[in-house]
Backbone as CSV, one residue per row, in Angstrom:
resi,resn,N_x,N_y,N_z,CA_x,CA_y,CA_z,C_x,C_y,C_z
1,UNK,230.694,0.908,40.456,231.174,0.210,39.253,231.025,-1.296,39.435
2,UNK,230.486,-1.971,38.421,230.293,-3.419,38.519,231.619,-4.162,38.547
3,UNK,231.582,-5.318,39.202,232.733,-6.201,39.141,232.700,-7.002,37.849
4,UNK,233.624,-7.922,37.725,233.715,-8.755,36.523,233.574,-10.226,36.889
5,UNK,232.956,-10.967,35.975,232.815,-12.413,36.156,233.810,-13.102,35.240
6,UNK,234.710,-13.893,35.826,235.722,-14.614,35.060,235.340,-16.097,34.983
7,UNK,235.295,-16.634,33.791,235.041,-18.065,33.600,236.417,-18.725,33.450
8,UNK,236.842,-19.414,34.487,238.230,-19.875,34.558,238.330,-21.386,34.341
9,UNK,239.059,-21.785,33.322,239.302,-23.212,33.071,240.399,-23.714,34.002
10,UNK,240.209,-24.920,34.511,241.211,-25.554,35.376,241.588,-26.912,34.786
11,UNK,242.682,-27.519,35.227,243.132,-28.789,34.633,242.080,-29.892,34.718
12,UNK,242.122,-30.812,33.734,241.217,-31.964,33.739,241.890,-33.183,34.367
13,UNK,243.082,-33.021,34.867,243.784,-34.137,35.502,245.201,-33.791,35.882
14,UNK,245.924,-33.241,34.932,247.325,-32.906,35.153,247.430,-31.455,35.618
15,UNK,247.884,-31.247,36.853,247.953,-29.888,37.393,248.948,-29.014,36.651
16,UNK,249.830,-29.650,35.875,250.765,-28.890,35.066,250.089,-28.087,33.969
17,UNK,248.811,-28.371,33.709,248.064,-27.656,32.675,247.405,-26.376,33.193
18,UNK,247.591,-26.088,34.469,247.059,-24.843,35.030,247.851,-23.673,34.443
19,UNK,247.150,-22.674,33.917,247.849,-21.554,33.287,248.195,-20.471,34.321
20,UNK,249.304,-19.766,34.104,249.664,-18.668,35.012,248.567,-17.619,35.124
21,UNK,247.883,-17.341,34.018,246.806,-16.348,34.052,245.662,-16.807,34.935
22,UNK,245.341,-18.106,34.876,244.263,-18.631,35.722,244.621,-18.479,37.195
23,UNK,245.857,-18.782,37.540,246.309,-18.628,38.929,246.190,-17.176,39.366
24,UNK,246.613,-16.259,38.498,246.566,-14.826,38.811,245.129,-14.365,39.045
25,UNK,244.223,-14.798,38.194,242.824,-14.381,38.322,242.208,-14.934,39.605
26,UNK,242.471,-16.211,39.895,241.898,-16.831,41.093,242.445,-16.173,42.362
27,UNK,243.707,-15.801,42.357,244.286,-15.129,43.527,243.717,-13.724,43.706
28,UNK,243.436,-13.058,42.595,242.995,-11.668,42.674,241.495,-11.472,42.817
29,UNK,240.730,-12.516,42.617,239.270,-12.393,42.716,238.838,-12.192,44.165
30,UNK,237.655,-11.607,44.324,237.093,-11.449,45.673,236.402,-12.732,46.119
31,UNK,235.830,-13.451,45.145,235.105,-14.688,45.446,235.388,-15.700,44.337
32,UNK,235.524,-16.969,44.716,235.575,-18.049,43.731,234.290,-18.850,43.855
33,UNK,233.519,-18.903,42.785,232.307,-19.722,42.743,232.723,-21.104,42.255
34,UNK,232.664,-22.112,43.137,233.204,-23.435,42.835,232.112,-24.488,42.790
35,UNK,232.233,-25.405,41.833,231.266,-26.496,41.713,231.260,-27.352,42.980
36,UNK,232.430,-27.690,43.463,232.572,-28.464,44.708,233.731,-27.847,45.477
37,UNK,233.435,-27.207,46.591,234.470,-26.475,47.325,235.569,-27.397,47.853
38,UNK,235.213,-28.611,48.274,236.223,-29.535,48.782,237.161,-29.995,47.674
39,UNK,236.593,-30.319,46.504,237.421,-30.727,45.368,238.351,-29.600,44.943
40,UNK,237.825,-28.393,44.918,238.618,-27.247,44.475,239.738,-26.894,45.445
41,UNK,239.586,-27.245,46.710,240.609,-26.919,47.692,241.949,-27.560,47.370
42,UNK,241.930,-28.749,46.754,243.182,-29.416,46.369,243.948,-28.555,45.372
43,UNK,243.228,-28.046,44.384,243.834,-27.189,43.369,244.314,-25.871,43.978
44,UNK,243.471,-25.251,44.770,243.808,-23.948,45.330,244.977,-24.035,46.299
45,UNK,245.018,-25.102,47.073,246.135,-25.298,48.004,247.445,-25.465,47.240
46,UNK,247.402,-26.217,46.141,248.587,-26.455,45.317,249.191,-25.145,44.832
47,UNK,248.332,-24.191,44.472,248.821,-22.931,43.916,248.738,-21.763,44.913
48,UNK,248.561,-22.107,46.184,248.564,-21.113,47.269,247.555,-19.990,47.015
49,UNK,246.355,-20.407,46.658,245.262,-19.471,46.418,244.338,-19.494,47.635
50,UNK,244.137,-18.340,48.260,243.389,-18.282,49.512,242.088,-17.481,49.398
51,UNK,241.618,-17.316,48.186,240.393,-16.556,47.935,239.169,-17.263,48.530
52,UNK,238.194,-16.482,48.968,236.959,-17.020,49.546,236.241,-17.923,48.551
53,UNK,235.837,-19.109,49.014,235.123,-20.075,48.180,233.637,-20.070,48.510
54,UNK,232.790,-20.064,47.484,231.348,-20.174,47.670,230.833,-21.233,46.693
55,UNK,229.966,-22.103,47.184,229.465,-23.212,46.370,228.563,-22.743,45.235
56,UNK,228.755,-23.360,44.066,227.903,-23.083,42.908,227.770,-24.367,42.095
57,UNK,226.918,-25.297,42.552,226.756,-26.577,41.863,225.393,-26.630,41.164
58,UNK,225.158,-27.733,40.454,223.961,-27.809,39.603,222.655,-27.781,40.395
59,UNK,222.728,-28.100,41.700,221.504,-28.133,42.492,221.169,-26.777,43.115
60,UNK,222.146,-25.862,43.144,221.863,-24.572,43.777,222.193,-23.379,42.889
61,UNK,222.633,-23.631,41.639,223.132,-22.513,40.836,222.061,-21.480,40.506
62,UNK,220.815,-21.898,40.386,219.761,-20.923,40.107,219.561,-19.989,41.294
63,UNK,219.514,-20.575,42.501,219.331,-19.763,43.710,220.572,-18.938,44.034
64,UNK,221.750,-19.536,43.883,222.982,-18.835,44.248,223.317,-17.722,43.267
65,UNK,222.764,-17.788,42.052,223.071,-16.760,41.050,222.701,-15.367,41.545
66,UNK,221.587,-15.261,42.275,221.169,-13.947,42.784,222.214,-13.383,43.739
67,UNK,222.777,-14.247,44.583,223.822,-13.804,45.517,225.037,-13.285,44.744
68,UNK,225.475,-14.059,43.767,226.668,-13.676,43.008,226.425,-12.393,42.202
69,UNK,225.239,-12.260,41.611,224.930,-11.051,40.840,224.955,-9.827,41.745
70,UNK,224.408,-9.969,42.916,224.409,-8.850,43.869,225.833,-8.437,44.223
71,UNK,226.696,-9.427,44.438,228.098,-9.128,44.759,228.790,-8.459,43.566
72,UNK,228.518,-8.931,42.382,229.105,-8.335,41.182,228.633,-6.887,40.998
73,UNK,227.344,-6.645,41.224,226.808,-5.284,41.100,227.387,-4.348,42.150
74,UNK,227.873,-4.922,43.238,228.516,-4.131,44.297,230.022,-3.996,44.085
75,UNK,230.475,-4.405,42.907,231.879,-4.179,42.577,232.822,-5.330,42.843
76,UNK,232.307,-6.466,43.297,233.175,-7.618,43.576,233.499,-8.372,42.281
77,UNK,234.717,-8.841,42.172,235.116,-9.698,41.054,234.965,-11.158,41.453
78,UNK,234.346,-11.944,40.578,234.085,-13.357,40.881,234.712,-14.235,39.807
79,UNK,235.396,-15.278,40.261,235.965,-16.271,39.343,235.151,-17.553,39.460
80,UNK,234.651,-18.024,38.350,233.841,-19.243,38.326,234.688,-20.428,37.866
81,UNK,234.695,-21.502,38.655,235.423,-22.712,38.275,234.529,-23.933,38.463
82,UNK,234.839,-24.980,37.710,234.155,-26.264,37.900,235.169,-27.239,38.504
83,UNK,234.753,-28.472,38.715,235.672,-29.451,39.301,236.887,-29.688,38.421
84,UNK,236.692,-29.622,37.110,237.786,-29.831,36.160,237.375,-29.297,34.796
85,UNK,238.321,-28.731,34.073,238.037,-28.269,32.729,237.390,-26.893,32.693
86,UNK,236.674,-26.635,31.617,236.070,-25.322,31.387,234.635,-25.289,31.892
87,UNK,234.305,-24.366,32.798,232.933,-24.252,33.302,231.933,-24.002,32.177
88,UNK,230.672,-24.314,32.456,229.545,-24.072,31.543,229.464,-25.084,30.403
89,UNK,230.451,-25.971,30.271,230.411,-27.006,29.246,230.113,-28.330,29.938
90,UNK,228.834,-28.680,29.986,228.343,-29.832,30.757,228.734,-29.726,32.228
91,UNK,228.902,-28.520,32.700,229.201,-28.212,34.104,228.405,-26.971,34.487
92,UNK,228.206,-26.732,35.784,227.470,-25.536,36.205,228.168,-24.253,35.748
93,UNK,227.395,-23.188,35.651,227.973,-21.890,35.329,227.182,-21.069,34.339
94,UNK,226.458,-21.738,33.440,225.753,-21.002,32.392,224.666,-20.088,32.957
95,UNK,224.033,-20.507,34.052,222.979,-19.684,34.654,223.568,-18.356,35.132
96,UNK,224.700,-18.430,35.819,225.347,-17.212,36.319,225.861,-16.356,35.166
97,UNK,226.457,-16.979,34.164,226.979,-16.223,33.024,225.857,-15.493,32.289
98,UNK,224.716,-16.164,32.139,223.576,-15.545,31.461,223.045,-14.358,32.255
99,UNK,222.890,-14.540,33.569,222.355,-13.454,34.403,223.331,-12.287,34.465
100,UNK,224.605,-12.591,34.453,225.603,-11.522,34.458,225.480,-10.688,33.184
101,UNK,225.322,-11.337,32.061,225.165,-10.624,30.783,223.907,-9.774,30.787
102,UNK,222.832,-10.326,31.341,221.567,-9.595,31.407,221.697,-8.331,32.253
103,UNK,222.612,-8.378,33.229,222.816,-7.230,34.113,223.983,-6.351,33.661
104,UNK,224.409,-6.543,32.422,225.474,-5.736,31.821,226.787,-5.837,32.605
105,UNK,227.016,-7.022,33.139,228.268,-7.316,33.834,229.212,-7.993,32.847
106,UNK,230.441,-7.550,32.802,231.403,-8.106,31.854,231.747,-9.548,32.232
107,UNK,231.655,-10.450,31.253,231.990,-11.862,31.449,233.247,-12.149,30.625
108,UNK,234.288,-12.613,31.292,235.595,-12.768,30.657,236.046,-14.222,30.722
109,UNK,236.455,-14.766,29.584,236.942,-16.148,29.528,238.436,-16.208,29.857
110,UNK,238.787,-17.158,30.709,240.186,-17.464,30.997,240.404,-18.884,30.484
111,UNK,240.800,-19.032,29.222,240.833,-20.355,28.564,241.846,-21.306,29.189
112,UNK,241.588,-22.575,28.950,242.492,-23.620,29.437,241.999,-24.977,29.012
113,UNK,242.159,-25.956,29.873,241.827,-27.339,29.530,240.334,-27.532,29.294
114,UNK,240.032,-28.411,28.323,238.656,-28.821,28.025,238.734,-30.223,27.452
115,UNK,238.094,-31.187,28.096,238.194,-32.586,27.661,237.675,-32.774,26.243
116,UNK,236.589,-32.093,25.893,236.015,-32.250,24.555,236.997,-31.783,23.487
117,UNK,237.594,-30.610,23.693,238.554,-30.084,22.720,239.799,-30.959,22.639
118,UNK,240.267,-31.436,23.791,241.457,-32.283,23.808,241.211,-33.587,23.050
119,UNK,240.047,-34.183,23.271,239.731,-35.464,22.630,239.603,-35.322,21.120
120,UNK,238.892,-34.300,20.674,238.698,-34.142,19.227,240.013,-33.790,18.540
121,UNK,240.926,-33.142,19.266,242.202,-32.754,18.658,243.090,-33.952,18.363
122,UNK,242.916,-35.049,19.105,243.759,-36.232,18.882,243.011,-37.343,18.154
123,UNK,241.773,-37.071,17.738,240.942,-38.117,17.130,241.483,-38.583,15.785
124,UNK,242.117,-37.682,15.048,242.572,-38.029,13.706,241.481,-37.904,12.655
125,UNK,240.274,-37.490,13.074,239.180,-37.328,12.136,239.317,-35.981,11.411
126,UNK,238.661,-35.877,10.280,238.672,-34.643,9.505,237.707,-33.663,10.160
127,UNK,238.240,-32.747,10.959,237.390,-31.887,11.777,237.163,-30.541,11.091
128,UNK,236.286,-30.545,10.088,235.836,-29.269,9.531,234.761,-28.680,10.441
129,UNK,234.025,-29.572,11.087,233.021,-29.165,12.055,232.733,-30.365,12.957
130,UNK,232.181,-30.113,14.132,231.781,-31.190,15.022,230.663,-30.699,15.925
131,UNK,229.982,-31.648,16.555,228.871,-31.315,17.449,229.175,-31.876,18.841
132,UNK,229.138,-31.013,19.838,229.316,-31.455,21.215,227.939,-31.672,21.830
133,UNK,227.679,-32.897,22.314,226.351,-33.242,22.822,226.296,-33.395,24.337
134,UNK,227.392,-33.134,25.035,227.394,-33.333,26.492,227.378,-34.808,26.824
135,UNK,226.731,-35.170,27.917,226.661,-36.576,28.313,225.671,-37.335,27.434
136,UNK,226.043,-38.569,27.076,225.154,-39.394,26.269,223.876,-39.645,27.060
137,UNK,222.702,-39.568,26.420,221.430,-39.717,27.144,221.285,-41.062,27.844
138,UNK,220.434,-41.089,28.862,220.237,-42.298,29.660,218.872,-42.937,29.454
139,UNK,217.875,-42.129,29.146,216.525,-42.656,28.952,216.401,-43.268,27.557
140,UNK,215.694,-44.386,27.457,215.582,-45.106,26.183,215.037,-44.232,25.059
141,UNK,214.033,-43.424,25.376,213.449,-42.559,24.356,214.476,-41.574,23.820
142,UNK,215.250,-41.001,24.741,216.270,-40.035,24.337,217.416,-40.712,23.593
143,UNK,217.742,-41.941,23.992,218.800,-42.691,23.306,218.392,-42.946,21.854
144,UNK,217.152,-43.384,21.646,216.665,-43.643,20.286,216.677,-42.372,19.446
145,UNK,216.305,-41.276,20.072,216.301,-39.996,19.354,217.730,-39.595,18.966
146,UNK,218.677,-39.835,19.867,220.065,-39.486,19.583,220.650,-40.368,18.484
147,UNK,220.370,-41.666,18.537,220.867,-42.581,17.499,220.335,-42.165,16.135
148,UNK,219.073,-41.785,16.083,218.487,-41.321,14.816,219.193,-40.060,14.317
149,UNK,219.513,-39.177,15.244,220.216,-37.952,14.870,221.593,-38.276,14.293
150,UNK,222.297,-39.217,14.921,223.626,-39.585,14.462,223.596,-40.236,13.086
151,UNK,222.566,-41.039,12.833,222.482,-41.727,11.546,221.949,-40.813,10.438
152,UNK,221.035,-39.922,10.783,220.452,-39.032,9.779,221.363,-37.858,9.441
153,UNK,222.265,-37.535,10.363,223.145,-36.380,10.173,224.596,-36.791,10.412
154,UNK,225.211,-37.499,9.460,226.564,-38.005,9.648,227.569,-36.891,9.876
155,UNK,228.536,-37.173,10.728,229.551,-36.181,11.050,230.303,-36.599,12.295
156,UNK,230.972,-35.660,12.925,231.749,-35.930,14.130,230.990,-35.397,15.350
157,UNK,230.778,-36.273,16.324,230.051,-35.924,17.543,230.919,-36.237,18.765
158,UNK,230.755,-35.438,19.805,231.504,-35.644,21.044,230.519,-35.822,22.196
159,UNK,230.798,-36.844,23.013,229.982,-37.106,24.193,230.886,-37.302,25.405
160,UNK,230.363,-36.990,26.567,230.979,-37.412,27.820,230.214,-38.642,28.297
161,UNK,230.885,-39.529,29.023,230.213,-40.699,29.583,230.894,-41.121,30.875
162,UNK,230.088,-41.638,31.793,230.633,-42.087,33.072,231.197,-43.494,32.926
163,UNK,232.154,-43.866,33.773,232.757,-45.202,33.658,231.763,-46.339,33.906
164,UNK,230.745,-46.105,34.705,229.774,-47.155,35.008,228.822,-47.423,33.843
165,UNK,228.741,-46.486,32.902,227.813,-46.636,31.780,228.518,-46.853,30.448
166,UNK,229.845,-46.812,30.447,230.562,-46.819,29.176,230.315,-48.093,28.364
167,UNK,230.297,-49.251,29.004,230.090,-50.497,28.262,228.670,-50.561,27.703
168,UNK,227.696,-50.152,28.495,226.311,-50.139,28.015,226.163,-49.208,26.809
169,UNK,226.798,-48.061,26.881,226.727,-47.117,25.765,227.354,-47.705,24.513
170,UNK,228.478,-48.402,24.671,229.126,-48.970,23.492,228.396,-50.210,22.972
171,UNK,227.656,-50.869,23.807,226.775,-51.932,23.313,225.723,-51.332,22.392
172,UNK,225.239,-50.152,22.748,224.269,-49.431,21.911,224.917,-49.023,20.584
173,UNK,226.143,-48.489,20.644,226.849,-48.093,19.426,227.106,-49.301,18.523
174,UNK,227.535,-50.412,19.137,227.863,-51.612,18.365,226.634,-52.161,17.642
175,UNK,225.475,-51.989,18.253,224.240,-52.495,17.655,223.710,-51.567,16.567
176,UNK,223.856,-50.257,16.782,223.189,-49.307,15.900,224.101,-48.496,14.981
177,UNK,225.398,-48.460,15.268,226.315,-47.618,14.499,227.534,-48.420,14.061
178,UNK,227.281,-49.561,13.428,228.368,-50.489,13.119,229.471,-49.879,12.262
179,UNK,229.127,-48.960,11.385,230.120,-48.414,10.468,230.829,-47.172,10.959
180,UNK,230.545,-46.766,12.177,231.147,-45.540,12.699,232.619,-45.741,13.057
181,UNK,233.338,-44.634,13.158,234.718,-44.646,13.629,234.764,-44.021,15.019
182,UNK,235.596,-44.582,15.887,235.612,-44.173,17.285,237.003,-43.755,17.734
183,UNK,237.059,-42.667,18.519,238.235,-42.336,19.316,237.708,-42.127,20.732
184,UNK,238.003,-43.072,21.608,237.494,-43.038,22.974,238.645,-42.715,23.921
185,UNK,238.490,-41.630,24.668,239.553,-41.159,25.557,239.164,-41.374,27.012
186,UNK,240.028,-42.044,27.740,239.796,-42.325,29.157,240.865,-41.640,29.998
187,UNK,240.416,-40.836,30.965,241.327,-40.142,31.887,242.397,-39.331,31.168
188,UNK,241.960,-38.460,30.284,242.883,-37.594,29.551,243.797,-36.817,30.492
189,UNK,245.052,-36.763,30.158,246.142,-36.051,30.852,246.570,-36.698,32.163
190,UNK,245.897,-37.763,32.596,246.232,-38.395,33.865,247.236,-39.535,33.676
191,UNK,247.696,-40.068,34.772,248.747,-41.085,34.760,248.362,-42.302,33.935
192,UNK,247.121,-42.754,34.054,246.698,-43.972,33.362,245.807,-43.662,32.148
193,UNK,246.085,-42.554,31.496,245.349,-42.184,30.286,245.395,-43.325,29.271
194,UNK,244.243,-43.557,28.619,244.187,-44.605,27.603,243.275,-44.161,26.468
195,UNK,243.721,-44.414,25.250,242.954,-44.051,24.065,242.585,-45.317,23.301
196,UNK,241.307,-45.492,23.025,240.807,-46.615,22.228,240.426,-46.076,20.849
197,UNK,240.792,-46.823,19.804,240.446,-46.402,18.448,239.899,-47.591,17.666
198,UNK,238.952,-47.322,16.780,238.432,-48.386,15.928,236.938,-48.301,15.748
199,UNK,236.332,-49.432,15.412,234.884,-49.506,15.240,234.212,-49.647,16.602
200,UNK,232.899,-49.398,16.696,232.201,-49.604,17.968,232.355,-51.022,18.500
201,UNK,232.300,-52.011,17.618,232.435,-53.394,18.048,233.841,-53.652,18.584
202,UNK,234.856,-53.151,17.870,236.234,-53.351,18.298,236.532,-52.678,19.624
203,UNK,236.064,-51.449,19.793,236.296,-50.730,21.055,235.547,-51.409,22.198
204,UNK,234.331,-51.887,21.916,233.565,-52.604,22.940,234.322,-53.838,23.420
205,UNK,234.926,-54.573,22.505,235.696,-55.762,22.881,236.883,-55.379,23.764
206,UNK,237.545,-54.260,23.430,238.675,-53.792,24.244,238.217,-53.398,25.639
207,UNK,237.086,-52.719,25.715,236.552,-52.309,27.022,236.222,-53.530,27.875
208,UNK,235.579,-54.516,27.260,235.215,-55.726,27.996,236.446,-56.493,28.473
209,UNK,237.534,-56.346,27.736,238.761,-57.045,28.099,239.637,-56.282,29.071
210,UNK,239.227,-55.082,29.434,240.007,-54.254,30.361,239.368,-54.288,31.742
211,UNK,240.007,-54.909,32.720,239.423,-54.996,34.067,239.256,-53.645,34.751
212,UNK,239.925,-52.611,34.233,239.827,-51.269,34.819,238.938,-50.339,34.001
213,UNK,238.136,-50.916,33.111,237.320,-50.088,32.212,236.336,-49.193,32.974
214,UNK,235.865,-49.655,34.122,234.876,-48.870,34.873,235.552,-47.931,35.862
215,UNK,236.647,-47.324,35.434,237.353,-46.336,36.244,237.674,-45.128,35.372
216,UNK,237.662,-43.959,35.971,238.016,-42.752,35.244,236.882,-42.224,34.383
217,UNK,237.070,-41.026,33.871,236.043,-40.400,33.042,236.327,-40.628,31.561
218,UNK,235.271,-40.635,30.758,235.401,-40.913,29.328,234.903,-39.749,28.472
219,UNK,235.622,-39.531,27.373,235.180,-38.618,26.332,235.140,-39.411,25.033
220,UNK,233.977,-39.434,24.396,233.771,-40.206,23.170,233.759,-39.271,21.968
221,UNK,234.610,-39.563,20.989,234.540,-38.861,19.699,234.111,-39.905,18.680
222,UNK,232.972,-39.689,18.064,232.427,-40.675,17.127,232.167,-40.010,15.776
223,UNK,232.671,-40.643,14.740,232.465,-40.160,13.383,231.465,-41.094,12.712
224,UNK,230.257,-40.621,12.522,229.223,-41.469,11.926,229.329,-41.437,10.414
225,UNK,228.819,-42.490,9.788,229.017,-42.709,8.356,227.813,-42.256,7.557
226,UNK,228.089,-41.676,6.420,227.018,-41.196,5.541,226.143,-42.355,5.051
227,UNK,224.852,-42.087,4.984,223.899,-43.048,4.422,223.934,-42.890,2.904
228,UNK,224.580,-43.839,2.224,224.770,-43.729,0.778,223.693,-44.498,0.022
229,UNK,223.043,-43.846,-0.907,222.111,-44.518,-1.828,222.819,-44.688,-3.161
230,UNK,222.779,-45.878,-3.719,223.495,-46.145,-4.959,222.799,-45.542,-6.166
231,UNK,221.542,-45.169,-6.002,220.817,-44.596,-7.125,219.714,-43.731,-6.562
232,UNK,219.221,-42.815,-7.352,218.134,-41.958,-6.891,216.846,-42.741,-6.694
233,UNK,216.678,-43.839,-7.418,215.458,-44.635,-7.305,215.490,-45.485,-6.056
234,UNK,214.360,-45.576,-5.384,214.294,-46.283,-4.106,214.706,-47.739,-4.225
235,UNK,214.337,-48.395,-5.336,214.623,-49.818,-5.440,216.114,-50.088,-5.587
236,UNK,216.901,-49.057,-5.922,218.331,-49.245,-6.096,219.132,-48.832,-4.868
237,UNK,218.449,-48.461,-3.797,219.166,-48.016,-2.602,219.810,-49.191,-1.888
238,UNK,220.937,-48.903,-1.239,221.617,-49.927,-0.458,220.733,-50.340,0.715
239,UNK,220.540,-51.630,0.986,219.615,-52.078,2.016,220.169,-52.022,3.426
240,UNK,221.298,-51.334,3.636,221.805,-51.160,4.985,222.389,-49.760,5.073
241,UNK,222.439,-49.195,6.267,222.728,-47.774,6.419,224.206,-47.454,6.501
242,UNK,225.015,-48.318,7.100,226.373,-47.948,7.423,227.364,-48.663,6.522
243,UNK,228.084,-47.888,5.695,228.977,-48.485,4.727,230.379,-47.909,4.864
244,UNK,231.367,-48.774,4.922,232.735,-48.317,4.771,232.942,-48.041,3.289
245,UNK,234.011,-47.340,2.948,234.272,-47.059,1.529,234.521,-48.354,0.778
246,UNK,235.190,-49.313,1.435,235.423,-50.607,0.811,234.110,-51.282,0.440
247,UNK,233.122,-51.187,1.354,231.820,-51.790,1.086,231.118,-51.106,-0.082
248,UNK,231.283,-49.789,-0.157,230.672,-49.045,-1.257,231.262,-49.498,-2.590
249,UNK,232.595,-49.666,-2.621,233.258,-50.110,-3.849,232.718,-51.467,-4.296
250,UNK,232.627,-52.410,-3.352,232.126,-53.746,-3.680,230.699,-53.665,-4.186
251,UNK,229.873,-52.840,-3.546,228.476,-52.737,-3.945,228.352,-52.166,-5.362
252,UNK,229.182,-51.165,-5.670,229.178,-50.592,-7.013,229.625,-51.638,-8.036
253,UNK,230.656,-52.412,-7.693,231.134,-53.462,-8.601,230.026,-54.446,-8.943
254,UNK,229.246,-54.803,-7.927,228.159,-55.771,-8.133,227.051,-55.161,-8.981
255,UNK,226.634,-53.936,-8.618,225.510,-53.311,-9.316,225.871,-52.875,-10.730
256,UNK,227.106,-52.383,-10.901,227.515,-51.902,-12.217,228.233,-52.973,-13.040
257,UNK,228.513,-54.114,-12.394,229.227,-55.208,-13.049,230.540,-54.707,-13.664
258,UNK,231.336,-54.065,-12.785,232.572,-53.453,-13.259,233.754,-53.863,-12.382
259,UNK,234.939,-53.439,-12.769,236.164,-53.740,-12.024,236.333,-52.757,-10.869
260,UNK,237.300,-53.035,-10.003,237.613,-52.122,-8.905,237.982,-50.748,-9.467
261,UNK,238.823,-50.741,-10.492,239.281,-49.488,-11.089,238.108,-48.646,-11.579
262,UNK,237.176,-49.283,-12.258,236.013,-48.547,-12.766,235.101,-48.086,-11.633
263,UNK,235.003,-48.906,-10.587,234.175,-48.534,-9.434,234.737,-47.299,-8.743
264,UNK,236.063,-47.236,-8.634,236.716,-46.070,-8.026,236.381,-44.810,-8.820
265,UNK,236.474,-44.888,-10.152,236.155,-43.740,-11.003,234.697,-43.334,-10.840
266,UNK,233.816,-44.325,-10.784,232.375,-44.082,-10.673,232.063,-43.335,-9.371
267,UNK,232.625,-43.826,-8.274,232.343,-43.245,-6.951,232.938,-41.846,-6.826
268,UNK,234.191,-41.702,-7.279,234.877,-40.414,-7.153,234.215,-39.321,-7.997
269,UNK,233.551,-39.715,-9.086,232.931,-38.726,-9.980,231.489,-38.403,-9.619
270,UNK,230.908,-39.180,-8.707,229.501,-38.965,-8.329,229.444,-38.158,-7.031
271,UNK,228.953,-36.927,-7.097,228.907,-36.034,-5.927,228.006,-36.557,-4.816
272,UNK,227.114,-37.492,-5.147,226.213,-38.033,-4.119,226.986,-38.751,-3.023
273,UNK,228.173,-39.272,-3.366,228.963,-39.996,-2.363,229.771,-39.046,-1.487
274,UNK,230.100,-37.882,-2.013,230.901,-36.901,-1.279,232.204,-37.521,-0.767
275,UNK,232.881,-38.254,-1.635,234.142,-38.910,-1.288,235.227,-38.477,-2.270
276,UNK,236.421,-38.225,-1.746,237.527,-37.821,-2.582,238.164,-38.999,-3.307
277,UNK,238.785,-38.707,-4.442,239.393,-39.761,-5.246,240.481,-40.491,-4.478
278,UNK,241.272,-39.733,-3.714,242.387,-40.354,-2.993,241.911,-41.350,-1.936
279,UNK,240.848,-40.990,-1.194,240.377,-41.905,-0.158,239.693,-43.135,-0.763
280,UNK,239.033,-42.953,-1.917,238.420,-44.103,-2.583,239.515,-45.023,-3.128
281,UNK,240.556,-44.422,-3.687,241.671,-45.219,-4.220,242.365,-45.990,-3.097
282,UNK,242.564,-45.326,-1.946,243.190,-45.993,-0.800,242.357,-47.188,-0.350
283,UNK,241.033,-47.024,-0.351,240.150,-48.122,0.037,240.237,-49.270,-0.967
284,UNK,240.419,-48.938,-2.254,240.534,-49.994,-3.263,241.806,-50.811,-3.056
285,UNK,242.874,-50.154,-2.596,244.114,-50.872,-2.301,243.913,-51.828,-1.126
286,UNK,243.115,-51.390,-0.147,242.795,-52.269,0.982,242.059,-53.510,0.499
287,UNK,241.139,-53.295,-0.440,240.388,-54.431,-0.995,241.324,-55.414,-1.714
288,UNK,242.255,-54.888,-2.439,243.186,-55.767,-3.160,244.016,-56.610,-2.189
289,UNK,244.407,-55.979,-1.083,245.163,-56.728,-0.073,244.298,-57.806,0.577
290,UNK,243.042,-57.447,0.834,242.136,-58.365,1.546,241.660,-59.502,0.667
291,UNK,241.338,-59.206,-0.577,240.696,-60.212,-1.421,241.448,-60.497,-2.726
292,UNK,242.618,-59.885,-2.879,243.455,-60.111,-4.059,242.712,-59.785,-5.345
293,UNK,241.940,-58.673,-5.335,241.285,-58.226,-6.557,242.319,-57.699,-7.533
294,UNK,242.037,-57.798,-8.816,242.914,-57.248,-9.866,242.122,-56.254,-10.698
């Protein structure tokens, strides 16, 4: 009889987030496939787990998968863990999970902490859907391709980023995604957790002003802005891509030569904007405060 492969989530910082079920599975498994055996020992020691550890990192997971599959086919139960969070999500594990499925071995999820899910849950954005992209690309060609994707397909995107690259990445956002909204999470669940909110430019300024910015891991939740055309005809299109609702209202006022009130009605009634009346009205109130419009 085949063994079972358990995909076990572990805490992303706070050990209090370890679930009783995860502890039970790790104690009862025959083998724990760990991304980094030394890192995992801290967790296992804390919960008095003495199960055999075998390395399964990104450099050996293809080769080690054959070993684990053989053990599973011989009836051994294996628990797969990463250094933190849920395995297979920008962490090793997918190769083993795929091969296990191909060999008709049961793959069982033991849910728990996930930085991407935690970050998007506190973003405050309207999460009808979102796209998880893993780590933000490093090569210029890939960066340009990603920026184009973000601008052509507005919505909520999640990225992981290292502390050494976070400022460079936000310099890219500040240059190319000026109208986006940001929720940047640093060291989620840990003692010095910090959340940055605002525009790319505003968050970049905060990062530059923080002497500890290049410490800890980052999860970026970015809400990109729809490319709004004011008219179906090309000559009437807005000459810039990223517009806040306030900017849209002002642009409509100029083009239609109308009041704020009429602009709100115009925008809310035009499906091309895909904006609700309440959010357009709220933006008009912001304009009145800023510029004393009547």
